[in-house]
C-alpha positions in Angstrom: 0.1 4.7 5.8 3.4 5.6 4.4 6.4 3.5 5.1 9.0 6.2 4.8 7.7 8.4 7.5 9.3 7.8 11.1 7.2 6.4 13.9 5.4 3.7 11.8 6.8 0.7 13.6 3.3 -0.4 15.0 2.0 -0.4 11.3 4.7 -2.9 10.3 3.8 -5.4 13.0 2.5 -8.6 11.8 -1.2 -9.1 13.1 -4.2 -11.1 12.2 -6.6 -8.8 14.0 -6.1 -5.5 11.8 -7.7 -4.5 8.8 -11.4 -4.0 7.8 -14.0 -6.9 8.4 -14.0 -7.5 4.7 -10.2 -7.9 4.5 -10.5 -10.2 7.7 -13.0 -12.2 6.2 -11.5 -12.7 2.9 -8.2 -13.6 5.0 -10.1 -16.3 6.6 -11.7 -17.7 3.5 -8.3 -17.9 2.0 -7.1 -19.8 5.1 -9.1 -22.7 4.2 -7.4 -23.1 0.7 -4.7 -25.7 0.4 -2.2 -23.0 -0.9 0.0 -22.6 2.3 -0.1 -26.3 3.2 1.2 -27.0 -0.3 3.9 -24.3 0.1 5.0 -25.5 3.5 7.5 -27.9 2.2 8.8 -28.8 -1.4 7.2 -32.3 -1.9 4.3 -30.7 -3.4 6.0 -28.4 -5.6 8.7 -31.0 -6.7 6.0 -33.2 -7.7 3.7 -30.8 -9.5 6.1 -28.6 -11.6 8.9 -30.5 -13.1 7.9 -32.3 -16.5 4.3 -30.7 -16.3 2.6 -29.4 -19.6 3.5 -25.9 -20.2 0.2 -23.7 -18.8 -1.7 -21.3 -20.4 -2.8 -18.1 -19.3 -6.2 -17.4 -17.9 -8.8 -16.2 -20.6 -9.7 -12.5 -20.7 -13.0 -11.9 -18.9 -15.7 -11.4 -21.5 -16.9 -8.0 -19.9 -13.0 -6.8 -20.2 -13.4 -7.4 -24.2 -16.2 -5.3 -24.4 -14.6 -2.5 -22.7 -11.1 -2.7 -23.8 -9.1 -2.8 -27.4 -7.0 -6.0 -27.2 -3.8 -6.3 -29.1 -1.6 -9.5 -29.2 1.7 -9.6 -30.7 4.7 -11.7 -30.4 7.8 -10.0 -29.0 11.1 -12.3 -29.2 8.7 -15.1 -29.8 6.8 -14.6 -26.8 3.1 -13.8 -26.4 2.6 -10.0 -25.3 -0.7 -8.6 -24.9 -1.7 -4.5 -24.6 -5.1 -3.6 -23.5 -6.4 -0.2 -23.8 -9.7 1.2 -22.2 -12.3 2.3 -24.9 -13.0 5.3 -23.0 -11.0 7.9 -20.8 -7.8 6.7 -22.1 -4.5 8.8 -21.1 -1.1 8.9 -22.1 0.0 6.5 -19.3 1.3 3.0 -20.2 1.7 0.6 -17.8 3.8 -2.8 -18.2 2.2 -5.1 -15.8 4.3 -8.3 -14.9 2.0 -10.9 -13.0 2.9 -12.9 -9.8 3.0 -16.6 -9.1 6.3 -17.4 -7.7 7.7 -17.5 -11.2 6.0 -20.8 -12.0 2.5 -20.2 -12.3 0.7 -18.5 -15.3 -1.3 -15.3 -15.2 -4.5 -15.9 -13.7 -8.1 -14.5 -13.4 -7.2 -12.3 -10.4 -4.8 -10.7 -12.6 -7.1 -9.5 -15.2 -9.2 -8.3 -12.1 -6.2 -6.2 -11.2 -5.4 -5.0 -14.7 -9.3 -4.0 -15.1 -9.0 -1.7 -12.2 -6.0 -0.2 -13.3 -7.3 0.8 -16.7 -10.5 2.1 -15.2 -8.8 4.2 -12.5 -6.0 5.5 -14.5 -7.1 5.5 -18.1 -3.5 3.8 -19.1 -2.7 1.4 -21.7 -1.3 -1.9 -20.1 1.1 -4.1 -21.6 1.2 -7.5 -20.3 4.5 -9.6 -20.8 3.8 -13.3 -20.6 7.4 -14.0 -19.5 8.4 -17.8 -19.6 8.1 -19.5 -16.5 10.3 -21.7 -14.2 11.1 -24.4 -14.1 11.3 -24.5 -17.7 13.0 -21.1 -17.9 14.9 -19.1 -15.7 15.5 -15.1 -15.2 18.3 -15.3 -18.0 15.7 -15.6 -20.7 13.1 -13.4 -19.2 15.2 -10.2 -18.9 16.2 -9.7 -22.6 12.6 -10.4 -23.6 11.3 -7.7 -21.0 14.1 -5.4 -22.3 12.6 -6.0 -25.9 9.0 -5.3 -24.6 9.9 -2.1 -23.0 11.8 -1.1 -26.2 8.7 -1.7 -28.1 6.3 0.5 -25.7 8.8 3.4 -26.1 7.8 3.1 -30.0 4.7 4.8 -29.0 5.1 6.3 -25.5 7.8 8.7 -23.5 9.6 7.2 -20.8 8.0 9.4 -18.3 4.7 8.2 -19.1 5.7 4.6 -18.6 5.2 2.8 -15.1 6.4 -0.6 -14.4 3.9 -2.5 -12.1 3.3 -6.0 -10.9 2.5 -8.2 -8.0 4.4 -10.9 -5.9 7.2 -12.1 -8.3 6.0 -9.9 -10.8 6.6 -6.9 -8.5 10.3 -8.2 -8.1 10.4 -8.1 -12.0 9.1 -4.6 -11.9 11.7 -3.3 -9.4 14.5 -5.0 -11.2 13.8 -4.3 -14.8 15.3 -0.6 -14.8 18.7 -2.1 -14.1 18.4 -4.3 -17.1 17.1 -1.3 -19.2 20.0 0.8 -18.3 22.5 -2.0 -19.2 20.8 -1.9 -22.6 21.2 1.6 -23.1 17.3 2.7 -22.6 16.1 5.6 -20.4 14.7 4.8 -17.0 10.8 4.6 -16.9 8.9 7.1 -15.2 8.0 5.4 -12.0 7.5 1.8 -10.2 4.2 0.5 -8.4 4.1 -2.6 -6.9 1.8 -5.1 -5.0 3.2 -6.9 -2.3 6.7 -7.9 -4.2 8.8 -10.8 -3.7 12.0 -9.2 -3.3 14.5 -11.9 -2.1 13.8 -15.4 -3.2 16.3 -16.9 -0.4 13.7 -16.5 2.3 16.5 -16.0 4.9 15.2 -12.4 6.3 15.0 -13.0 10.3 11.8 -11.2 10.4 9.9 -13.7 8.2 9.0 -16.2 10.6 6.8 -13.6 12.3 4.9 -12.9 9.5 4.6 -16.4 8.4 2.8 -16.9 11.3 -0.2 -14.9 10.3 0.1 -15.2 6.7 -3.1 -17.2 5.5 -1.7 -17.9 1.8 2.2 -18.2 1.6 4.8 -20.3 3.2 8.7 -20.4 3.0 10.2 -23.5 1.6 8.2 -23.8 -1.6 8.7 -20.3 -2.9 12.3 -20.8 -2.0 12.5 -23.9 -4.5 10.7 -22.0 -7.0 13.3 -19.2 -6.7 16.2 -21.7 -7.1 14.6 -22.8 -10.4 14.0 -19.1 -11.5 17.8 -18.2 -10.7 19.2 -21.5 -12.6 22.8 -22.0 -12.0 23.2 -18.6 -10.7 23.4 -17.1 -7.0 19.6 -16.6 -6.1 21.0 -13.3 -4.2 21.7 -11.8 -7.7 20.0 -8.5 -7.8 17.6 -9.2 -11.1 16.4 -12.1 -9.0 16.4 -10.8 -5.4 16.4 -6.9 -5.6 16.8 -6.6 -1.9 20.0 -8.1 -2.1 21.3 -5.4 -4.6 24.2 -3.4 -3.8 24.0 0.2 -2.8 25.1 1.6 -6.1 22.2 -0.1 -7.9 19.7 0.9 -5.0 20.6 4.4 -5.5 19.4 4.3 -9.2 15.8 2.8 -8.4 13.1 5.2 -10.2 10.4 6.7 -7.9 8.9 3.6 -6.5 5.8 3.0 -4.5 5.3 -0.2 -2.6 1.7 -1.6 -1.4 2.0 -4.0 1.3 -0.1 -5.7 4.0 0.9 -7.1 7.4 -0.4 -10.5 7.0 2.2 -11.4 4.2 5.5 -12.9 4.6 6.9 -10.5 1.8 6.3 -8.0 4.1 9.8 -8.6 5.9 11.7 -7.8 2.6 9.7 -4.9 1.3 10.6 -3.2 4.5 14.2 -4.2 4.1 14.3 -2.9 0.6 12.9 0.4 1.5 15.3 0.9 4.4 18.1 0.3 2.1 17.0 2.1 -0.9 16.1 5.3 1.1 19.4 5.1 3.0 21.1 5.6 -0.5 19.0 8.5 -1.6 16.2 6.4 -3.9 12.6 8.0 -3.6 11.1 4.6 -2.2 7.6 4.9 -0.4 6.2 1.9 1.4 2.3 2.0 2.0 1.4 -0.3 4.7 -2.2 -1.9 5.1 -2.5 -3.5 8.4 -4.2 -7.0 8.2 -3.6 -6.9 4.3 -2.6 -10.4 2.9 -0.7 -11.1 0.0 -1.7 -9.1 -3.2 -5.0 -8.0 -1.7 -5.5 -5.5 -4.3 -6.6 -8.6 -6.5 -9.8 -8.1 -4.6 -10.5 -4.6 -5.9 -13.9 -4.1 -3.6 -12.0 -4.0 -0.3 -12.1 -1.0 1.3 -8.1 -1.1 1.5 -7.9 -2.2 -2.0 -9.9 1.2 -3.0 -7.6 3.3 -1.4 -4.7 1.5 -3.1 -6.2 2.3 -6.4 -7.0 5.7 -5.5 -3.3 6.2 -4.7 -2.2 4.5 -7.9 -4.3 6.7 -10.1 -2.7 9.9 -8.2 0.7 8.5 -8.3 0.3 8.3 -12.1 -0.9 11.8 -12.1 -4.6 11.3 -12.8 -7.5 12.4 -10.4 -9.0 9.4 -8.7 -12.4 8.0 -9.3 -14.9 8.4 -6.6 
């Protein structure tokens, strides 16, 4: 399921009929939630987020605390958490930026993803709790993320560092190497992302096809969140919308793997980003999972998710678990 190969047009088509039966069942259940209806306009998001009490991250699951060491520190005044598995540790170090259209805090499903990553790869995982919009913008986030990477490099070689993230956090993972380069830091070894949000403008003409089968996301609400995140700057700036980056920036993207389902509005820009990056010589692979909804690896027991985590483990050069 490699999007970089020729002849993959059928894999990229939006569909609600594809995928394993657990994937289809999960997508159906997600469709009963109010998320898509809430995000289908801007009234709900404008009423809920400006002026709110700033949210806190989801608590670490009890079982997670029994199987990992947990270190919490403040970097540039921002809480930053690093977890390490007690058994089977490797040299790999993942920096994981969580999703949530830049306005939502790290949630319980993000801990499920991180737990699966440590189990599969033996990696330490640093989780930067970057400040959210509308209270903050990308201009505050990237200097902090540079400081986080600099801190990780104190104990890890750049080639052992993998930038990962989901949704908005996937966009951050892809954009961070450009900020690292500008700060005079070496590039990380690789990037791996789940359903990355790569253009906050929502203007890709292919999006409506995916919107019609996406059980979770809509366009208008996230676009408003993207405007908050970009502040007074053009939302097409590459650190906000990597799919809009010029060719010379795309050519410097590290080896990257994108895990993407076809029942997801983010599919349109993931494909566009892959196509443009590959055209200028970057090593970007798009792994397509027919019927996959947005960030489906947050449900690690899905058959498709097991394949994703096995591939991530191999990408980080550790044999996959059975």
